[in-house]
Backbone as ProteinMPNN parsed JSONL, in Angstrom:
{"seq_chain_A": "MNKKFAIFDMDGTLVDSMGYWHNLTREYLESEGITEGAEEVLEKIYTMTMAEACDLFKTTFGIESSPDEMRKVMDDLMEWHYLNDVPLKGEVVSYLEKLKGEGVRMCVASATPHHLIEKCLKRLGVFDYFEFMLSCETIGIGKTKPDIYLLAAEKLGAEPSEIAVYEDALYAVKTAKYAGFYTFGIKDESNVLVWDDITELADELVSDWEDLF", "coords_chain_A": {"N_chain_A": [[0.849, -1.185, 0.0], [0.761, 2.046, -1.06], [-0.169, 4.477, -0.214], [-0.454, 7.403, 1.847], [-2.481, 7.943, 3.519], [-5.35, 6.631, 5.17], [-8.602, 5.279, 5.311], [-10.636, 3.485, 7.374], [-13.312, 1.226, 7.427], [-15.358, -0.102, 10.103], [-17.082, -2.368, 11.114], [-17.011, -5.67, 10.049], [-14.694, -5.175, 8.768], [-12.47, -4.045, 10.381], [-13.34, -5.268, 12.736], [-14.942, -8.351, 13.7], [-17.957, -8.369, 13.42], [-20.333, -8.439, 11.991], [-22.16, -10.535, 12.074], [-23.325, -10.196, 14.586], [-24.7, -7.779, 14.231], [-26.53, -8.469, 12.195], [-28.062, -10.372, 13.509], [-29.054, -8.848, 15.56], [-31.158, -7.029, 14.719], [-33.018, -8.884, 13.952], [-33.505, -10.172, 16.396], [-34.617, -8.031, 17.776], [-37.022, -7.557, 16.363], [-38.257, -10.007, 16.821], [-38.622, -9.791, 19.556], [-40.692, -8.067, 19.574], [-42.673, -9.628, 18.731], [-42.734, -10.139, 16.029], [-42.479, -11.956, 13.15], [-43.389, -12.801, 10.635], [-42.723, -11.657, 7.427], [-40.404, -10.492, 8.229], [-37.804, -11.244, 7.316], [-37.623, -10.266, 4.701], [-37.682, -7.514, 5.108], [-35.413, -7.209, 6.678], [-33.402, -7.676, 4.838], [-33.471, -5.345, 3.404], [-32.444, -3.375, 5.071], [-29.718, -3.416, 5.082], [-28.053, -1.491, 3.868], [-28.683, 0.747, 5.283], [-28.688, 3.4, 7.79], [-28.971, 3.135, 11.382], [-31.073, 4.746, 12.262], [-32.61, 5.053, 9.954], [-33.357, 2.398, 9.571], [-34.956, 1.934, 11.833], [-37.08, 3.659, 11.308], [-38.129, 2.359, 9.076], [-38.929, -0.105, 10.222], [-40.946, 0.835, 11.891], [-42.866, 1.969, 10.134], [-43.442, -0.224, 8.511], [-44.264, -2.358, 10.181], [-45.876, -1.224, 12.072], [-44.985, -0.632, 14.66], [-45.28, 0.62, 17.907], [-43.46, 1.948, 19.515], [-41.26, 4.762, 19.66], [-38.899, 5.844, 17.125], [-36.536, 6.605, 18.461], [-36.769, 5.233, 20.904], [-36.715, 2.599, 19.993], [-34.159, 2.508, 18.872], [-32.671, 2.846, 21.171], [-33.052, 0.438, 22.569], [-31.817, -1.381, 20.798], [-29.288, -0.261, 20.64], [-28.412, -0.688, 23.264], [-28.246, -3.479, 23.34], [-26.279, -3.986, 21.367], [-24.204, -2.496, 22.396], [-23.462, -3.96, 24.623], [-22.339, -6.212, 23.375], [-20.221, -4.989, 21.941], [-18.692, -4.135, 24.051], [-17.935, -6.456, 25.225], [-17.665, -8.985, 23.666], [-17.256, -8.778, 20.851], [-14.852, -9.471, 18.436], [-11.545, -8.533, 17.143], [-10.612, -8.692, 13.666], [-8.605, -11.195, 12.341], [-5.186, -10.488, 11.661], [-5.279, -7.74, 12.272], [-4.194, -5.83, 14.106], [-1.429, -6.086, 13.744], [-1.213, -5.214, 11.116], [-2.125, -2.558, 11.284], [-0.123, -1.562, 12.922], [2.018, -1.82, 11.207], [1.318, 0.047, 9.178], [1.328, 2.37, 10.722], [4.034, 2.512, 11.362], [4.992, 3.168, 8.884], [4.246, 5.717, 8.622], [1.633, 6.295, 7.885], [-1.378, 8.071, 7.997], [-4.33, 7.546, 9.769], [-7.9, 6.916, 9.928], [-11.283, 6.242, 11.07], [-14.3, 5.382, 9.456], [-17.564, 4.767, 9.805], [-20.78, 3.103, 9.745], [-21.771, 2.582, 12.167], [-22.966, 3.809, 15.348], [-21.262, 6.582, 16.869], [-20.389, 6.478, 19.601], [-20.321, 3.768, 20.093], [-18.415, 2.858, 18.293], [-16.138, 4.028, 19.414], [-16.052, 2.883, 22.035], [-15.781, 0.163, 21.466], [-13.356, -0.038, 19.949], [-11.567, 0.979, 21.795], [-11.694, -0.962, 23.828], [-10.58, -3.093, 22.453], [-8.049, -2.242, 22.075], [-7.091, -0.706, 19.913], [-7.762, 1.862, 19.404], [-6.084, 4.145, 19.539], [-4.621, 4.158, 17.207], [-5.895, 5.65, 15.351], [-6.645, 8.879, 14.032], [-9.094, 10.19, 14.134], [-12.651, 9.546, 14.32], [-15.487, 8.883, 12.347], [-19.02, 8.81, 12.056], [-21.762, 7.555, 10.226], [-24.198, 7.89, 11.38], [-23.922, 10.269, 12.769], [-23.41, 12.225, 10.8], [-25.617, 11.874, 9.266], [-26.018, 10.611, 6.803], [-25.815, 7.722, 4.87], [-23.485, 5.215, 3.553], [-24.091, 4.905, 0.893], [-23.774, 7.184, -0.374], [-21.051, 9.48, -0.931], [-20.399, 11.183, 1.189], [-19.331, 10.773, 3.847], [-16.79, 9.784, 3.364], [-15.652, 11.889, 1.939], [-15.737, 13.899, 3.848], [-13.957, 12.808, 5.693], [-11.635, 12.876, 4.132], [-11.299, 15.622, 3.901], [-10.786, 16.288, 6.589], [-8.415, 14.94, 6.926], [-6.876, 16.354, 5.245], [-6.296, 15.702, 2.596], [-6.432, 14.581, -0.864], [-8.967, 12.54, -2.465], [-7.717, 10.635, -4.198], [-5.346, 10.189, -2.936], [-5.839, 8.613, -0.817], [-6.447, 5.519, 0.807], [-9.221, 3.393, 1.045], [-10.743, 1.11, 3.141], [-13.006, -1.435, 2.957], [-15.718, -3.718, 3.528], [-18.232, -4.013, 2.45], [-20.01, -4.245, -0.583], [-21.525, -2.104, -1.718], [-20.391, 0.069, -0.394], [-17.697, -0.044, -1.146], [-18.082, 0.493, -3.829], [-19.15, 3.112, -3.724], [-16.984, 4.573, -2.59], [-14.989, 4.052, -4.493], [-16.034, 5.214, -6.859], [-15.986, 7.809, -6.055], [-13.41, 8.487, -6.242], [-11.462, 7.396, -4.569], [-8.806, 5.15, -3.536], [-9.35, 1.75, -3.363], [-9.725, -0.94, -1.032], [-10.986, -4.142, -0.934], [-12.435, -5.991, 1.584], [-12.594, -9.268, 2.64], [-15.362, -11.007, 4.024], [-17.63, -12.983, 6.013], [-20.12, -11.982, 5.515], [-20.116, -10.994, 2.935], [-19.823, -12.937, 1.026], [-21.484, -13.745, -1.098], [-21.307, -11.655, -2.858], [-18.694, -11.382, -3.438], [-17.308, -11.799, -5.84], [-18.137, -9.599, -7.319], [-17.046, -7.531, -5.799], [-14.395, -8.173, -6.173], [-14.016, -7.534, -8.86], [-14.317, -4.809, -8.75], [-12.806, -3.479, -6.667], [-9.575, -1.977, -5.98], [-7.567, -3.36, -4.669], [-7.495, -6.524, -2.931], [-8.393, -8.144, 0.143], [-8.29, -11.087, 1.518], [-7.54, -12.137, 3.873], [-6.074, -10.523, 6.649], [-3.447, -11.196, 7.018], [-2.51, -11.531, 4.484], [-1.417, -9.173, 3.651], [1.142, -8.888, 4.451]], "CA_chain_A": [[0.0, 0.0, 0.0], [1.656, 3.201, -1.194], [-0.867, 5.693, 0.179], [-0.078, 7.908, 3.164], [-3.714, 8.186, 4.27], [-6.22, 5.459, 5.11], [-9.912, 5.318, 5.972], [-11.089, 2.124, 7.655], [-14.614, 0.837, 7.959], [-15.148, -0.896, 11.309], [-17.782, -3.655, 11.141], [-16.717, -6.515, 8.905], [-13.378, -4.799, 8.257], [-11.572, -4.113, 11.534], [-13.869, -6.198, 13.738], [-15.799, -9.428, 13.185], [-19.201, -8.049, 14.126], [-21.517, -8.392, 11.136], [-23.132, -11.51, 12.552], [-24.045, -9.597, 15.712], [-25.64, -6.788, 13.697], [-27.607, -9.145, 11.483], [-28.929, -11.027, 14.485], [-29.636, -7.828, 16.436], [-32.452, -6.555, 14.239], [-33.93, -10.031, 14.004], [-33.884, -10.344, 17.802], [-35.506, -6.942, 18.154], [-38.348, -7.807, 15.789], [-38.828, -11.157, 17.541], [-39.065, -9.308, 20.87], [-41.967, -7.378, 19.325], [-43.608, -10.636, 18.238], [-42.797, -10.037, 14.57], [-41.718, -12.95, 12.391], [-43.858, -12.773, 9.249], [-42.248, -10.515, 6.652], [-39.194, -9.923, 8.829], [-36.608, -11.487, 6.524], [-37.619, -9.349, 3.553], [-37.326, -6.179, 5.597], [-34.028, -7.25, 7.151], [-32.536, -7.559, 3.674], [-33.491, -3.957, 2.936], [-31.774, -2.433, 5.974], [-28.266, -3.618, 5.053], [-27.354, -0.262, 3.492], [-29.28, 1.86, 6.021], [-28.265, 3.732, 9.138], [-29.909, 2.603, 12.356], [-32.244, 5.618, 12.278], [-33.421, 4.701, 8.786], [-33.91, 1.065, 9.814], [-36.038, 2.081, 12.807], [-38.217, 4.263, 10.594], [-38.704, 1.313, 8.234], [-39.64, -1.025, 11.115], [-42.146, 1.496, 12.398], [-43.857, 2.116, 9.072], [-43.793, -1.532, 7.953], [-44.903, -3.263, 11.139], [-46.749, -0.487, 12.984], [-44.464, -0.666, 16.026], [-45.7, 1.84, 18.591], [-42.306, 2.638, 20.098], [-40.677, 5.795, 18.809], [-37.591, 5.43, 16.602], [-35.517, 6.788, 19.5], [-36.911, 4.125, 21.866], [-36.249, 1.393, 19.309], [-32.71, 2.602, 18.766], [-32.1, 2.683, 22.509], [-33.036, -0.995, 22.865], [-30.794, -2.026, 19.973], [-27.991, 0.263, 21.081], [-28.029, -1.356, 24.509], [-27.854, -4.838, 23.008], [-25.005, -3.969, 20.665], [-23.175, -1.966, 23.289], [-22.981, -5.08, 25.431], [-21.435, -7.016, 22.544], [-19.002, -4.237, 21.655], [-17.907, -4.033, 25.279], [-17.62, -7.76, 25.804], [-17.249, -10.158, 22.893], [-16.921, -8.565, 19.436], [-13.388, -9.575, 18.306], [-10.856, -8.006, 15.978], [-10.438, -9.653, 12.588], [-7.27, -11.636, 11.96], [-3.97, -9.786, 12.059], [-5.531, -6.307, 12.124], [-3.262, -5.033, 14.913], [-0.12, -6.113, 13.088], [-1.287, -4.384, 9.913], [-2.184, -1.158, 11.725], [1.216, -1.225, 13.408], [2.842, -1.685, 10.007], [0.996, 1.333, 8.56], [1.812, 3.41, 11.631], [5.477, 2.577, 11.185], [5.254, 3.766, 7.58], [3.789, 7.099, 8.666], [0.286, 6.445, 7.32], [-2.366, 8.672, 8.898], [-5.508, 6.685, 9.672], [-9.138, 7.266, 10.615], [-12.366, 5.275, 10.919], [-15.584, 5.89, 8.965], [-18.443, 3.614, 10.022], [-22.211, 3.336, 9.909], [-22.065, 2.343, 13.58], [-22.967, 5.023, 16.168], [-19.91, 6.993, 17.262], [-19.985, 6.042, 20.937], [-20.034, 2.342, 20.046], [-17.109, 2.74, 17.633], [-15.104, 4.389, 20.382], [-15.971, 1.902, 23.119], [-15.288, -1.111, 20.948], [-11.952, 0.035, 19.574], [-10.784, 1.149, 23.026], [-11.603, -2.274, 24.484], [-9.715, -3.962, 21.662], [-6.695, -1.705, 22.118], [-6.631, -0.138, 18.64], [-8.316, 3.222, 19.294], [-5.047, 5.173, 19.389], [-4.039, 4.146, 15.871], [-6.693, 6.497, 14.465], [-6.675, 10.299, 14.386], [-10.477, 10.549, 14.445], [-13.662, 8.587, 13.904], [-16.708, 9.467, 11.826], [-20.155, 7.908, 11.994], [-22.873, 7.935, 9.354], [-25.282, 8.331, 12.258], [-23.683, 11.656, 13.144], [-23.562, 13.12, 9.656], [-26.982, 11.707, 8.762], [-26.029, 10.067, 5.448], [-25.135, 6.437, 4.806], [-22.375, 5.068, 2.612], [-24.516, 4.871, -0.499], [-23.284, 8.464, -0.875], [-19.647, 9.583, -0.505], [-20.203, 12.284, 2.139], [-18.482, 10.446, 4.992], [-15.421, 9.667, 2.869], [-15.185, 13.224, 1.566], [-15.481, 14.607, 5.098], [-12.711, 12.255, 6.229], [-10.544, 13.41, 3.314], [-11.128, 17.022, 4.296], [-10.154, 16.328, 7.905], [-7.042, 14.451, 6.755], [-6.157, 17.314, 4.414], [-5.785, 14.972, 1.438], [-7.352, 14.336, -1.962], [-9.398, 11.14, -2.51], [-6.745, 9.778, -4.88], [-4.212, 9.953, -2.036], [-6.363, 7.899, 0.355], [-6.946, 4.154, 0.673], [-10.432, 3.109, 1.812], [-10.883, -0.323, 3.428], [-14.427, -1.715, 3.14], [-16.171, -5.071, 3.232], [-19.536, -3.975, 1.779], [-19.93, -3.925, -2.004], [-22.04, -0.762, -1.996], [-19.448, 1.043, 0.148], [-16.547, -0.064, -2.054], [-18.513, 1.189, -5.052], [-19.259, 4.546, -3.429], [-15.636, 5.128, -2.425], [-14.286, 3.937, -5.774], [-16.564, 6.207, -7.799], [-15.645, 9.143, -5.54], [-12.006, 8.732, -6.539], [-10.56, 6.822, -3.582], [-8.186, 3.857, -3.803], [-10.184, 0.88, -2.524], [-9.419, -2.309, -0.623], [-12.145, -4.956, -0.591], [-12.101, -6.894, 2.698], [-13.485, -10.43, 2.624], [-16.071, -11.272, 5.271], [-18.719, -13.939, 5.813], [-21.313, -11.274, 5.065], [-20.059, -10.576, 1.535], [-19.455, -14.087, 0.191], [-22.304, -13.812, -2.307], [-20.968, -10.561, -3.779], [-17.244, -11.253, -3.468], [-16.868, -11.672, -7.225], [-18.374, -8.212, -7.716], [-16.029, -6.735, -5.113], [-13.133, -8.506, -6.832], [-13.95, -6.786, -10.118], [-14.389, -3.366, -8.513], [-11.783, -2.944, -5.766], [-8.204, -1.89, -6.484], [-6.857, -4.485, -4.049], [-8.365, -7.41, -2.156], [-7.832, -8.719, 1.361], [-9.031, -12.257, 1.989], [-7.103, -12.257, 5.254], [-5.122, -9.452, 6.891], [-2.091, -11.73, 6.881], [-2.107, -11.451, 3.087], [-0.789, -7.877, 3.388], [2.52, -8.874, 4.986]], "C_chain_A": [[0.889, 1.24, 0.0], [0.972, 4.527, -0.884], [-0.433, 6.103, 1.585], [-1.286, 8.264, 4.032], [-4.618, 6.967, 4.114], [-7.498, 5.685, 5.909], [-10.382, 3.884, 6.137], [-12.564, 2.103, 8.058], [-14.35, 0.039, 9.235], [-15.776, -2.286, 11.188], [-17.538, -4.464, 9.873], [-15.352, -6.238, 8.303], [-12.338, -4.881, 9.36], [-12.024, -5.168, 12.539], [-14.848, -7.176, 13.1], [-17.163, -9.34, 13.86], [-20.462, -8.144, 13.286], [-22.593, -9.386, 11.577], [-23.958, -10.981, 13.711], [-25.084, -8.605, 15.213], [-26.811, -7.454, 12.99], [-28.588, -9.797, 12.452], [-29.648, -10.02, 15.376], [-31.022, -7.399, 15.983], [-33.487, -7.678, 14.241], [-34.43, -10.251, 15.439], [-34.858, -9.253, 18.245], [-36.913, -7.183, 17.625], [-39.03, -8.978, 16.49], [-39.335, -10.737, 18.913], [-40.387, -8.552, 20.774], [-43.013, -8.336, 18.779], [-43.733, -10.662, 16.724], [-41.893, -11.083, 13.93], [-42.099, -12.913, 10.913], [-43.387, -11.489, 8.546], [-40.934, -9.938, 7.15], [-37.979, -10.071, 7.927], [-36.502, -10.526, 5.344], [-37.185, -7.953, 3.969], [-35.87, -6.146, 6.047], [-33.038, -7.151, 5.993], [-32.413, -6.106, 3.224], [-32.631, -3.032, 3.796], [-30.258, -2.508, 5.906], [-27.506, -2.334, 4.744], [-27.828, 0.957, 4.279], [-28.533, 2.168, 7.31], [-29.3, 3.146, 10.099], [-31.198, 3.434, 12.396], [-33.18, 5.282, 11.128], [-34.084, 3.34, 8.967], [-35.091, 1.137, 10.783], [-37.281, 2.689, 12.16], [-38.912, 3.216, 9.725], [-39.484, 0.306, 9.069], [-40.977, -0.43, 11.544], [-43.245, 1.567, 11.335], [-44.33, 0.77, 8.53], [-44.634, -2.37, 8.906], [-45.797, -2.548, 12.155], [-46.299, -0.545, 14.433], [-44.745, 0.67, 16.703], [-44.541, 2.612, 19.207], [-41.787, 3.686, 19.121], [-39.353, 5.281, 18.25], [-36.478, 5.569, 17.641], [-35.558, 5.655, 20.52], [-36.403, 2.816, 21.255], [-34.729, 1.369, 19.214], [-32.039, 2.374, 20.117], [-32.0, 1.208, 22.872], [-31.919, -1.685, 22.091], [-29.392, -1.536, 20.318], [-27.499, -0.467, 22.321], [-27.554, -2.784, 24.248], [-26.473, -4.866, 22.341], [-23.883, -3.432, 21.535], [-22.602, -3.078, 24.151], [-21.988, -5.915, 24.624], [-20.124, -6.28, 22.279], [-18.096, -4.142, 22.876], [-17.411, -5.38, 25.793], [-17.075, -8.81, 24.849], [-17.039, -9.961, 21.399], [-15.405, -8.591, 19.294], [-12.836, -8.798, 17.109], [-10.779, -9.093, 14.909], [-8.948, -9.936, 12.371], [-6.117, -10.854, 12.546], [-4.118, -8.27, 11.905], [-4.495, -5.472, 12.872], [-1.896, -4.966, 14.244], [-0.116, -5.218, 11.855], [-1.339, -2.901, 10.275], [-0.822, -0.695, 12.22], [2.168, -1.012, 12.23], [2.604, -0.322, 9.349], [1.494, 2.499, 9.421], [3.315, 3.602, 11.458], [5.885, 3.227, 9.871], [4.767, 5.212, 7.507], [2.43, 7.351, 8.061], [-0.644, 7.035, 8.377], [-3.707, 7.983, 8.675], [-6.71, 7.245, 10.436], [-10.153, 6.15, 10.381], [-13.608, 5.993, 10.425], [-16.553, 4.715, 8.952], [-19.898, 4.032, 10.097], [-22.643, 3.149, 11.365], [-22.071, 3.664, 14.357], [-21.601, 5.307, 16.778], [-19.493, 6.437, 18.617], [-19.682, 4.549, 20.975], [-18.716, 2.072, 19.327], [-16.011, 2.947, 18.668], [-14.941, 3.333, 21.462], [-15.382, 0.581, 22.645], [-13.797, -1.055, 20.669], [-11.049, 0.296, 20.767], [-10.621, -0.19, 23.733], [-10.609, -3.171, 23.765], [-8.291, -3.437, 21.528], [-6.179, -1.104, 20.828], [-7.102, 1.308, 18.435], [-7.245, 4.247, 18.936], [-4.327, 5.144, 18.035], [-4.703, 5.191, 14.963], [-6.754, 7.938, 14.964], [-8.076, 10.752, 14.78], [-11.406, 9.462, 13.917], [-14.915, 9.325, 13.461], [-17.789, 8.406, 11.752], [-21.212, 8.447, 11.038], [-24.054, 8.427, 10.172], [-25.147, 9.813, 12.589], [-23.909, 12.6, 11.976], [-24.902, 12.96, 8.955], [-27.093, 11.15, 7.354], [-25.23, 8.767, 5.435], [-24.097, 6.376, 3.699], [-22.806, 4.801, 1.175], [-24.159, 6.191, -1.181], [-21.899, 8.707, -0.273], [-19.366, 10.594, 0.598], [-19.217, 11.958, 3.259], [-17.02, 10.309, 4.563], [-14.84, 11.035, 2.528], [-14.905, 14.07, 2.808], [-14.185, 14.121, 5.727], [-11.511, 12.803, 5.452], [-10.245, 14.859, 3.684], [-10.399, 17.13, 5.623], [-8.701, 15.843, 7.843], [-6.194, 15.437, 5.949], [-5.566, 16.681, 3.176], [-6.864, 14.846, 0.369], [-7.765, 12.864, -1.959], [-8.374, 10.201, -3.147], [-5.538, 9.437, -4.015], [-4.582, 9.027, -0.877], [-6.828, 6.495, -0.01], [-8.163, 3.984, 1.577], [-10.588, 1.597, 1.92], [-12.329, -0.621, 3.78], [-14.741, -3.169, 2.819], [-17.471, -5.096, 2.432], [-19.39, -3.526, 0.332], [-20.381, -2.5, -2.278], [-21.084, 0.321, -1.503], [-18.172, 1.111, -0.707], [-16.883, 0.722, -3.315], [-18.579, 2.691, -4.831], [-17.887, 5.2, -3.345], [-14.876, 5.136, -3.747], [-14.734, 5.033, -6.733], [-16.294, 7.637, -7.347], [-14.153, 9.44, -5.693], [-11.006, 8.188, -5.547], [-9.956, 5.512, -4.082], [-8.828, 2.858, -2.846], [-9.583, -0.498, -2.278], [-10.73, -3.012, -0.3], [-11.753, -5.993, 0.439], [-13.092, -8.053, 2.726], [-14.076, -10.681, 4.0], [-17.169, -12.286, 4.981], [-19.962, -13.269, 5.234], [-21.284, -10.904, 3.582], [-19.692, -11.707, 0.571], [-20.208, -14.079, -1.141], [-21.959, -12.726, -3.321], [-19.454, -10.393, -3.916], [-16.707, -11.114, -4.889], [-17.05, -10.238, -7.721], [-17.353, -7.277, -7.072], [-14.673, -6.938, -5.784], [-12.952, -7.692, -8.111], [-13.804, -5.286, -9.885], [-13.2, -2.804, -7.733], [-10.4, -2.921, -6.414], [-7.329, -2.998, -5.928], [-7.842, -5.274, -3.196], [-7.636, -7.939, -0.931], [-8.739, -9.878, 1.791], [-8.734, -12.516, 3.457], [-6.064, -11.162, 5.481], [-3.678, -9.91, 6.781], [-1.574, -11.626, 5.443], [-1.306, -10.186, 2.784], [0.632, -7.78, 3.934], [3.465, -9.57, 4.015]], "O_chain_A": [[1.666, 1.462, 0.928], [1.479, 5.587, -1.252], [-0.088, 5.257, 2.41], [-1.144, 8.81, 5.126], [-4.648, 6.344, 3.053], [-7.476, 6.207, 7.024], [-10.513, 3.15, 5.157], [-12.998, 2.867, 8.92], [-13.237, -0.448, 9.435], [-15.054, -3.283, 11.162], [-17.82, -4.005, 8.765], [-14.896, -6.974, 7.428], [-11.42, -5.698, 9.286], [-11.202, -5.875, 13.121], [-15.494, -6.87, 12.098], [-17.485, -10.128, 14.749], [-21.56, -7.949, 13.807], [-23.788, -9.111, 11.464], [-25.148, -11.275, 13.816], [-26.213, -8.582, 15.703], [-27.959, -7.046, 13.168], [-29.799, -9.772, 12.234], [-30.729, -10.306, 15.89], [-31.963, -7.404, 16.777], [-34.67, -7.454, 14.498], [-35.617, -10.485, 15.666], [-35.801, -9.515, 18.991], [-37.889, -7.029, 18.36], [-40.238, -8.947, 16.727], [-40.347, -11.25, 19.39], [-41.11, -8.414, 21.761], [-44.11, -7.919, 18.407], [-44.729, -11.152, 16.191], [-40.681, -11.085, 14.149], [-41.233, -12.987, 10.042], [-43.63, -10.382, 9.026], [-40.404, -8.997, 6.559], [-37.201, -9.128, 7.782], [-35.418, -10.035, 5.028], [-36.418, -7.293, 3.268], [-35.173, -5.157, 5.82], [-31.95, -6.598, 6.156], [-31.368, -5.692, 2.721], [-32.142, -2.014, 3.307], [-29.572, -1.751, 6.593], [-26.429, -2.106, 5.295], [-27.422, 2.08, 3.981], [-27.835, 1.314, 7.856], [-30.374, 2.716, 9.679], [-32.288, 2.883, 12.548], [-34.397, 5.231, 11.303], [-35.232, 3.146, 8.568], [-36.109, 0.476, 10.576], [-38.403, 2.27, 12.443], [-40.14, 3.187, 9.646], [-40.579, -0.101, 8.681], [-42.002, -1.111, 11.556], [-44.406, 1.264, 11.608], [-45.488, 0.633, 8.133], [-45.597, -3.015, 8.493], [-46.409, -3.196, 13.004], [-47.128, -0.512, 15.342], [-44.477, 1.729, 16.135], [-44.645, 3.823, 19.398], [-41.869, 3.512, 17.905], [-38.745, 4.382, 18.831], [-35.574, 4.736, 17.692], [-34.514, 5.169, 20.954], [-35.741, 2.025, 21.927], [-34.096, 0.34, 19.447], [-30.964, 1.778, 20.191], [-30.988, 0.769, 23.419], [-31.164, -2.478, 22.653], [-28.43, -2.305, 20.29], [-26.325, -0.822, 22.422], [-26.586, -3.246, 24.852], [-25.613, -5.667, 22.706], [-22.739, -3.871, 21.42], [-21.395, -3.13, 24.383], [-20.925, -6.282, 25.125], [-19.046, -6.866, 22.378], [-16.874, -4.077, 22.745], [-16.569, -5.438, 26.689], [-16.1, -9.48, 25.188], [-16.667, -10.919, 20.723], [-14.721, -7.814, 19.961], [-13.572, -8.454, 16.184], [-10.87, -10.28, 15.219], [-8.142, -9.015, 12.235], [-6.063, -10.589, 13.747], [-3.189, -7.596, 11.46], [-3.972, -4.503, 12.322], [-1.28, -3.902, 14.187], [0.874, -4.54, 11.581], [-0.672, -2.083, 9.642], [-0.416, 0.439, 11.963], [3.019, -0.124, 12.264], [3.553, 0.381, 9.002], [2.014, 3.488, 8.905], [3.802, 4.732, 11.415], [6.983, 3.77, 9.752], [4.862, 5.854, 6.461], [2.094, 8.494, 7.75], [-0.69, 6.558, 9.51], [-4.166, 7.849, 7.541], [-6.564, 7.943, 11.439], [-9.914, 5.233, 9.595], [-13.94, 7.077, 10.905], [-16.382, 3.774, 8.176], [-20.216, 5.163, 10.463], [-23.755, 3.519, 11.74], [-21.268, 4.55, 14.064], [-20.875, 4.388, 17.156], [-18.363, 5.972, 18.771], [-18.877, 4.102, 21.792], [-17.979, 1.161, 19.704], [-15.082, 2.148, 18.782], [-13.821, 2.929, 21.774], [-14.582, -0.04, 23.344], [-13.051, -1.931, 21.105], [-9.888, -0.115, 20.765], [-9.526, -0.519, 24.19], [-9.876, -3.926, 24.404], [-7.43, -4.095, 20.943], [-4.967, -0.993, 20.643], [-6.85, 1.896, 17.384], [-7.486, 5.127, 18.11], [-3.508, 6.02, 17.755], [-4.144, 5.571, 13.933], [-6.895, 8.187, 16.161], [-8.232, 11.601, 15.659], [-10.992, 8.578, 13.167], [-15.354, 10.273, 14.113], [-17.52, 7.25, 11.427], [-21.517, 9.64, 11.039], [-24.822, 9.276, 9.719], [-26.146, 10.527, 12.678], [-24.526, 13.654, 12.135], [-25.287, 13.802, 8.145], [-28.17, 11.211, 6.76], [-24.104, 8.719, 5.93], [-23.86, 7.358, 2.996], [-21.967, 4.5, 0.326], [-24.229, 6.308, -2.404], [-21.605, 8.182, 0.801], [-18.202, 10.842, 0.914], [-18.359, 12.778, 3.584], [-16.115, 10.675, 5.313], [-13.67, 11.304, 2.8], [-13.961, 14.859, 2.829], [-13.4, 14.921, 6.237], [-10.492, 13.154, 6.046], [-9.087, 15.266, 3.768], [-9.501, 17.957, 5.778], [-7.86, 16.292, 8.622], [-4.965, 15.373, 5.962], [-4.478, 17.055, 2.738], [-8.054, 14.986, 0.652], [-6.999, 12.017, -1.499], [-8.189, 9.08, -2.672], [-4.792, 8.507, -4.322], [-3.732, 8.694, -0.051], [-7.518, 6.302, -1.012], [-8.138, 4.386, 2.74], [-10.567, 0.89, 0.913], [-12.836, -0.123, 4.786], [-14.113, -3.776, 1.951], [-17.781, -6.105, 1.798], [-18.718, -2.533, 0.055], [-19.701, -1.761, -2.99], [-20.976, 1.378, -2.124], [-17.64, 2.193, -0.956], [-16.075, 1.512, -3.805], [-18.11, 3.461, -5.669], [-17.65, 6.246, -3.949], [-14.201, 6.111, -4.078], [-13.904, 5.702, -7.348], [-16.362, 8.57, -8.148], [-13.688, 10.517, -5.318], [-9.815, 8.477, -5.657], [-10.527, 4.848, -4.947], [-8.85, 3.093, -1.637], [-9.019, -1.128, -3.173], [-11.504, -2.525, 0.524], [-10.843, -6.79, 0.207], [-14.299, -7.835, 2.825], [-13.385, -10.582, 5.014], [-17.593, -12.435, 3.835], [-20.758, -13.909, 4.547], [-22.318, -10.537, 3.022], [-19.296, -11.455, -0.567], [-19.63, -14.374, -2.187], [-22.277, -12.853, -4.504], [-18.983, -9.386, -4.445], [-15.743, -10.381, -5.113], [-16.21, -9.723, -8.459], [-16.856, -6.35, -7.711], [-13.901, -5.993, -5.944], [-11.853, -7.218, -8.401], [-13.239, -4.575, -10.716], [-12.651, -1.765, -8.102], [-10.094, -3.737, -7.283], [-6.455, -3.517, -6.622], [-8.886, -4.76, -2.792], [-6.424, -8.154, -0.957], [-9.813, -9.666, 2.354], [-9.569, -13.047, 4.19], [-5.251, -10.898, 4.595], [-2.787, -9.112, 6.486], [-0.366, -11.63, 5.206], [-0.598, -10.126, 1.779], [1.251, -6.717, 3.885], [4.663, -9.663, 4.28]]}, "name": "protein", "num_of_chains": 1, "seq": "MNKKFAIFDMDGTLVDSMGYWHNLTREYLESEGITEGAEEVLEKIYTMTMAEACDLFKTTFGIESSPDEMRKVMDDLMEWHYLNDVPLKGEVVSYLEKLKGEGVRMCVASATPHHLIEKCLKRLGVFDYFEFMLSCETIGIGKTKPDIYLLAAEKLGAEPSEIAVYEDALYAVKTAKYAGFYTFGIKDESNVLVWDDITELADELVSDWEDLF"}
């Protein structure tokens, strides 16, 4: 990697958490007694922020709780996981240490709420590798649009072409790529079905972090 700036996604890229997120919304709907039609809706929320997902649950299933109340329940569930059992992926620490040694300036851009990003990465001991963290929840726009990457570039003081973006989601790789960033596609259990598409799109691929040594 010959870039001096890097933007990392968190879930599915730095940490092995996608299974927790996928099960979280299912568990929430089950707690509301909702099973019929749940799978179809769960497929739709993959590219959404949590706020957008809550709005969809409310309008689709007529849940009486406010979006804020729904988010609070799911936040509490995920916070427990982030504080206790979500693990890092592979040799992430070794790779971050390698980039640090090469003078690469790094940040995190994630759809996960900011306070959960911070708590998780602090527990896992990698928080200090990053200059700052951005959340789609905070800026109000998901990764189907390049806003979060462009804001990160502005804060890093670099042009998109000077920055490597590490993502596991096809739609996020596509967004970053089309916005002019150099892209790494990170393999995860959640993207097996679209890995061929990521392979065609991304500038480099990471099946395992060890591959980068």
